N, CA and C of each residue as an Amber inpcrd file, in Angstrom:
protein
   354
   0.9650000 -21.0730000  -7.5390000   1.5840000 -20.4810000  -6.3720000
   0.6170000 -19.4660000  -5.7540000   0.5910000 -19.4290000  -4.4590000
  -0.2870000 -18.4890000  -3.7690000   0.2780000 -17.0850000  -3.8180000
  -0.6220000 -16.1290000  -3.9580000  -0.1990000 -14.7280000  -3.9600000
   0.2340000 -14.3240000  -2.5560000   1.3190000 -13.5910000  -2.4900000
   1.8360000 -13.1210000  -1.2100000   0.9500000 -11.9870000  -0.6880000
   0.7940000 -11.8940000   0.6330000  -0.0380000 -10.8070000   1.1760000
   0.6420000  -9.4470000   1.0300000  -0.1790000  -8.4370000   0.9040000
   0.3320000  -7.0650000   0.8820000   0.6670000  -6.6670000   2.3110000
   1.8200000  -6.0290000   2.4680000   2.2790000  -5.5530000   3.7780000
   2.3640000  -4.0360000   3.7370000   2.2880000  -3.4200000   4.9020000
   2.2840000  -1.9570000   4.9870000   3.2830000  -1.4690000   6.0270000
   3.8500000  -0.3140000   5.7550000   4.5760000   0.4550000   6.7520000
   3.7350000   1.7080000   6.9670000   3.3330000   1.9440000   8.1990000
   2.4700000   3.0800000   8.5220000   3.2250000   4.0640000   9.3960000
   3.0580000   5.3440000   9.1190000   3.6170000   6.4010000   9.9600000
   2.4680000   7.2140000  10.5320000   2.4590000   7.3300000  11.8430000
   1.4010000   8.0760000  12.5200000   2.0020000   9.1890000  13.3610000
   1.2520000  10.2540000  13.4870000   1.5300000  11.3230000  14.4570000
   0.3230000  11.3440000  15.3780000   0.5260000  10.8560000  16.5850000
  -0.6170000  10.6680000  17.4710000  -1.5140000   9.5930000  16.8870000
  -2.7970000   9.8890000  16.7470000  -3.7450000   8.9430000  16.1530000
  -3.9450000   9.1700000  14.6620000  -3.2060000  10.1100000  14.0790000
  -3.3840000  10.4840000  12.6800000  -2.3880000   9.7420000  11.7840000
  -2.9040000   9.0260000  10.7880000  -2.0480000   8.3830000   9.7960000
  -1.5510000   9.4610000   8.8380000  -0.2350000   9.6590000   8.7580000
   0.3040000  10.7340000   7.9210000   1.0270000  10.2160000   6.6830000
   1.4100000   8.9270000   6.6810000   2.1050000   8.3790000   5.5170000
   2.0620000   6.8570000   5.5840000   2.1300000   6.2330000   4.4000000
   2.2290000   4.7760000   4.3730000   2.8980000   4.3170000   3.0890000
   3.3830000   3.0820000   3.1360000   3.9550000   2.4060000   1.9750000
   3.3540000   1.0100000   1.9480000   2.8960000   0.5670000   0.7770000
   2.4110000  -0.8080000   0.6330000   3.3860000  -1.5710000  -0.2520000
   3.6030000  -2.8480000   0.0930000   4.5960000  -3.6590000  -0.6180000
   4.1590000  -5.1130000  -0.6340000   4.7880000  -5.8400000  -1.5430000
   4.4770000  -7.2550000  -1.6670000   5.7040000  -7.9860000  -2.2000000
   5.9090000  -9.2000000  -1.7370000   6.9580000 -10.0550000  -2.2700000
   6.4380000 -10.6350000  -3.5810000   7.1730000 -10.4210000  -4.6770000
   6.7070000 -10.7940000  -6.0110000   7.7900000 -11.6020000  -6.7160000
   7.3750000 -12.6400000  -7.4450000   8.3010000 -13.4390000  -8.2490000
   8.4280000 -12.7730000  -9.6160000   9.5640000 -12.1460000  -9.8640000
   9.8240000 -11.4310000 -11.1240000  10.9720000 -12.0930000 -11.8590000
  10.7020000 -12.6090000 -13.0450000  11.7320000 -13.2140000 -13.8930000
  12.5970000 -14.2090000 -13.1230000  11.9410000 -15.1170000 -12.4050000
  12.6610000 -16.1960000 -11.7530000  13.2440000 -15.8930000 -10.3910000
  13.1050000 -14.6720000  -9.9020000  13.6210000 -14.3410000  -8.5800000
  12.6540000 -13.4460000  -7.8420000  12.6530000 -13.5650000  -6.5320000
  11.7540000 -12.7390000  -5.7380000  12.3260000 -11.3410000  -5.5490000
  11.4590000 -10.3580000  -5.6250000  11.8080000  -8.9570000  -5.3720000
  10.7670000  -8.4000000  -4.4070000  11.1290000  -7.3540000  -3.7130000
  10.1640000  -6.6310000  -2.8950000   9.6320000  -5.4930000  -3.7580000
   8.3270000  -5.5200000  -4.0210000   7.7010000  -4.5750000  -4.9440000
   6.9180000  -3.5380000  -4.1480000   7.2450000  -2.2790000  -4.3530000
   6.5320000  -1.1730000  -3.7100000   5.3310000  -0.8130000  -4.5880000
   4.1390000  -0.9370000  -4.0250000   2.9340000  -0.6450000  -4.7930000
   2.4330000   0.7750000  -4.6060000   2.6980000   1.3430000  -3.4430000
   2.1860000   2.6970000  -3.2210000   2.9430000   3.3650000  -2.0810000
   3.2250000   4.6410000  -2.2700000   3.7730000   5.4920000  -1.2150000
   2.8880000   6.7290000  -1.1730000   2.3480000   7.0220000  -0.0100000
   1.4890000   8.1940000   0.1370000   1.9150000   8.9690000   1.3770000
   2.0490000  10.2680000   1.2290000   2.3330000  11.1570000   2.3540000
   1.2720000  12.2530000   2.3280000   0.6200000  12.4630000   3.4500000
  -0.3990000  13.5020000   3.5640000   0.1830000  14.8480000   3.1270000
  -0.6140000  15.6190000   2.3950000  -0.1530000  16.9170000   1.8770000
   0.4810000  17.7880000   2.9560000  -0.1170000  17.8010000   4.1310000
   0.3860000  18.6770000   5.1960000   1.6900000  18.1790000   5.8220000
   2.1240000  16.9810000   5.4420000   3.3580000  16.4190000   5.9940000
   4.4310000  16.1940000   4.9250000   4.1870000  16.6570000   3.7060000
   5.1820000  16.4920000   2.6490000   6.3490000  17.4430000   2.8730000
   7.5010000  17.0600000   2.3460000   8.6920000  17.8880000   2.4700000
   9.4060000  17.7370000   3.8030000   9.0090000  16.7360000   4.5890000
   9.6230000  16.5080000   5.8980000  10.4830000  15.2480000   5.9280000
  10.6800000  14.6270000   4.7640000  11.5190000  13.4330000   4.6920000
  10.8050000  12.1290000   4.9980000   9.4730000  12.1670000   5.1170000
   8.7400000  10.9490000   5.4550000   8.7520000   9.9300000   4.3160000
   8.6360000  10.3970000   3.0870000   8.6990000   9.4920000   1.9400000
  10.0490000   8.8000000   1.8590000  11.1110000   9.5360000   2.0840000
  12.4570000   8.9510000   2.0720000  12.6100000   7.9620000   3.2160000
  12.0700000   8.3030000   4.3770000  12.1440000   7.3950000   5.5180000
  11.4330000   6.0800000   5.1930000  10.2450000   6.1630000   4.5810000
   9.5100000   4.9580000   4.1890000  10.3060000   4.1230000   3.1930000
  10.8850000   4.7790000   2.2030000  11.6630000   4.0540000   1.1940000
  12.9240000   3.4450000   1.8070000  13.5720000   4.1450000   2.7240000
  14.7490000   3.5850000   3.4060000  14.3680000   2.3280000   4.1860000
  13.2360000   2.3710000   4.8840000  12.7630000   1.2000000   5.6320000
  12.4410000   0.0480000   4.6800000  11.8290000   0.3670000   3.5560000
  11.5110000  -0.6120000   2.5120000  12.7870000  -1.2850000   2.0050000
  13.8220000  -0.4850000   1.7320000  15.0950000  -1.0340000   1.2480000
  15.7700000  -1.8990000   2.3140000  15.6950000  -1.4820000   3.5680000
  16.2800000  -2.2790000   4.6580000  15.5840000  -3.6320000   4.7970000
  14.2720000  -3.6610000   4.6190000  13.5400000  -4.9330000   4.6520000
  14.0130000  -5.8680000   3.5420000  14.1860000  -5.3270000   2.3520000
  14.6590000  -6.1400000   1.2240000  16.0600000  -6.6870000   1.5070000
  16.9330000  -5.8560000   2.0390000  18.2920000  -6.3000000   2.3680000
  18.2690000  -7.3460000   3.4790000  17.4490000  -7.1310000   4.4890000
  17.3420000  -8.0690000   5.6070000  16.9380000  -9.4620000   5.1210000
  16.0660000  -9.5020000   4.1360000  15.5850000 -10.7780000   3.5930000
  16.4360000 -11.2660000   2.4200000  17.5660000 -10.6110000   2.2160000
  18.5570000 -10.9970000   1.1930000  17.9630000 -11.0630000  -0.2170000
  17.1260000 -10.0850000  -0.5190000  16.5690000  -9.9880000  -1.8670000
  17.5440000  -9.2120000  -2.7400000  17.6030000  -9.5610000  -4.0060000
  18.5700000  -8.9350000  -4.9190000  18.1800000  -7.5170000  -5.3050000
  16.8570000  -7.2430000  -5.3350000  16.4370000  -5.9140000  -5.7870000
  15.0310000  -5.5830000  -5.3150000  14.7130000  -4.3030000  -5.4520000
  13.3670000  -3.8060000  -5.2020000  12.8480000  -3.2180000  -6.5120000
  11.5340000  -3.1640000  -6.6410000  10.9270000  -2.6340000  -7.8620000
   9.7030000  -1.8030000  -7.5120000   9.3030000  -0.9750000  -8.4790000
   8.0790000  -0.1910000  -8.3430000   7.6470000   0.2830000  -9.7170000
   6.4160000   0.7280000  -9.8090000   5.8630000   1.2990000 -11.0320000
   5.5030000   2.7480000 -10.7480000   5.8210000   3.6270000 -11.7000000
   5.5370000   5.0540000 -11.5280000   4.9440000   5.5960000 -12.8250000
   3.9120000   6.4090000 -12.7120000   3.3460000   7.0480000 -13.8950000
   4.3810000   7.9830000 -14.5120000   4.5010000   7.9550000 -15.8170000
   5.4780000   8.7910000 -16.5250000   5.2210000  10.2760000 -16.3130000
   3.9690000  10.6570000 -16.1190000   3.6320000  12.0740000 -15.9300000
   3.9830000  12.5810000 -14.5270000   4.2950000  11.6780000 -13.6110000
   4.6120000  12.0650000 -12.2350000   6.1150000  12.3400000 -12.1270000
   6.5190000  13.4590000 -12.6970000   7.9470000  13.7840000 -12.7860000
   8.5850000  13.9870000 -11.4130000   7.8260000  14.4800000 -10.4700000
   8.3610000  14.6680000  -9.1110000   8.7190000  13.3160000  -8.4830000
   7.8240000  12.3490000  -8.6190000   8.0880000  11.0160000  -8.0700000
   9.2350000  10.3380000  -8.8150000   9.2750000  10.4780000 -10.1390000
  10.3700000   9.8770000 -10.9100000  11.7190000  10.4220000 -10.4650000
  11.8010000  11.7260000 -10.2440000  13.0550000  12.3310000  -9.7750000
  13.4070000  11.8090000  -8.3800000  12.4040000  11.6610000  -7.5240000
  12.6030000  11.1320000  -6.1750000  13.1790000   9.7190000  -6.2370000
  12.5680000   8.8600000  -7.0460000  13.0280000   7.4730000  -7.1380000
  14.4170000   7.3800000  -7.7730000  14.6740000   8.1850000  -8.7750000
  16.0050000   8.1700000  -9.4040000  17.0720000   8.6280000  -8.4180000
  16.7450000   9.6010000  -7.5630000  17.6900000  10.0520000  -6.5300000
  17.9660000   8.9420000  -5.5120000  17.0340000   8.0030000  -5.3700000
  17.2200000   6.8660000  -4.4660000  17.9520000   5.7050000  -5.1360000
  18.3230000   5.8810000  -6.4010000  19.0840000   4.8460000  -7.1020000
  18.2810000   3.9530000  -8.0230000  17.0280000   4.2910000  -8.2690000
  16.2080000   3.4810000  -9.1730000  16.5520000   3.7830000 -10.6250000
  16.4820000   2.7240000 -11.4360000  16.7250000   2.8270000 -12.8770000
  15.5970000   2.1240000 -13.6110000  15.4720000   2.4350000 -14.8810000
  14.4650000   1.7990000 -15.7200000  14.7470000   0.3000000 -15.7990000
  13.7360000  -0.5110000 -15.5420000  13.8840000  -1.9620000 -15.5930000
  13.7220000  -2.4610000 -17.0270000  14.3220000  -3.5990000 -17.3180000
  14.2310000  -4.1610000 -18.6720000  12.8030000  -4.5560000 -19.0330000
  11.9280000  -4.7190000 -18.0340000  10.5310000  -5.0820000 -18.2970000
   9.6290000  -3.8640000 -18.5050000  10.1890000  -2.6720000 -18.3550000
   9.4000000  -1.4510000 -18.5390000   9.0050000  -1.3130000 -20.0060000
   7.7730000  -0.8730000 -20.2860000   7.3660000  -0.7250000 -21.6860000
   8.2030000   0.3290000 -22.4040000   8.4550000   0.0630000 -23.6670000
   9.2470000   0.9880000 -24.4860000   8.3170000   1.8910000 -25.2900000
   8.8190000   3.0530000 -25.6980000   8.0180000   3.9050000 -26.5920000
   7.6730000   3.1230000 -27.8670000   6.5130000   3.4090000 -28.4450000
   6.1270000   2.7190000 -29.6840000   5.6380000   3.7370000 -30.7010000
   5.8030000   3.3920000 -31.9370000   5.4060000   4.2740000 -33.0240000
   3.9670000   3.9550000 -33.4120000   3.1420000   4.9960000 -33.4520000
   1.7430000   4.8530000 -33.8240000   1.3840000   6.0140000 -34.7390000
   1.0380000   5.7050000 -35.9780000   0.6930000   6.7250000 -36.9790000
   1.7850000   7.7840000 -37.0860000   3.0050000   7.3360000 -37.2230000
   4.1900000   8.1970000 -37.3770000   4.4770000   9.0880000 -36.1710000
   3.8960000   8.7670000 -35.0290000   4.2070000   9.4870000 -33.7920000
   4.8170000   8.5010000 -32.8060000   5.7880000   8.9830000 -32.0580000
   6.3920000   8.1640000 -31.0220000   5.5790000   8.3430000 -29.7410000
   4.9250000   7.2800000 -29.3250000   4.0650000   7.3200000 -28.1430000
   4.8570000   6.8230000 -26.9340000   4.9480000   7.6770000 -25.9200000
   5.6470000   7.3050000 -24.6930000   4.7060000   6.4760000 -23.8130000
   5.2300000   5.5050000 -23.1140000   4.3690000   4.7100000 -22.2260000
   3.8170000   5.5630000 -21.0830000   2.6580000   5.1690000 -20.5850000
   2.0100000   5.9000000 -19.4920000   2.7030000   5.6750000 -18.1500000
   3.4670000   4.6020000 -18.0690000   4.1230000   4.2700000 -16.8050000
   5.5180000   3.7160000 -17.0660000   6.3120000   3.6870000 -16.0060000
   7.6620000   3.1380000 -16.0690000   7.8350000   2.1510000 -14.9250000
   8.4920000   1.0480000 -15.2110000   8.8410000   0.0850000 -14.1770000
  10.2940000   0.3430000 -13.8050000  10.5130000   0.6070000 -12.5260000
  11.8450000   0.9590000 -12.0420000  12.3670000  -0.1300000 -11.1150000
  13.6860000  -0.2700000 -11.0900000  14.3230000  -1.2810000 -10.2530000
  15.5430000  -0.6950000  -9.5600000  15.8730000  -1.2710000  -8.4230000
  17.0410000  -0.8340000  -7.6480000  17.7050000  -2.0700000  -7.0640000
  18.9940000  -2.1900000  -7.2830000  19.7540000  -3.3060000  -6.7300000
  19.9670000  -3.0550000  -5.2410000  19.7790000  -4.1010000  -4.4400000
  19.9580000  -3.9670000  -2.9780000  21.4290000  -3.9590000  -2.5910000
């Protein structure tokens, strides 16, 4: 199967790119999902709701195309982003890596795979 192209939502103020979201249609466990690969908001424009606006547009695209869910990956150390995604209704996906025991220590995964039902 051919890989789907990456698509972008861009937010500009004048000629300045201030935020973007990259996404791709991905076949996950037998069904297509809209996968968010990156959300970036310029430091000087954070706290203005642009990230939420991008995610809302992303969710509307998934609903418009009648997809069952959206997914994304987030670094476990990025607690601010994890809280943001959880506030948007994201939950840990069954495909997310689980903690593992190594030399009697419980090692947490470096990243989490999150999912949200449309």
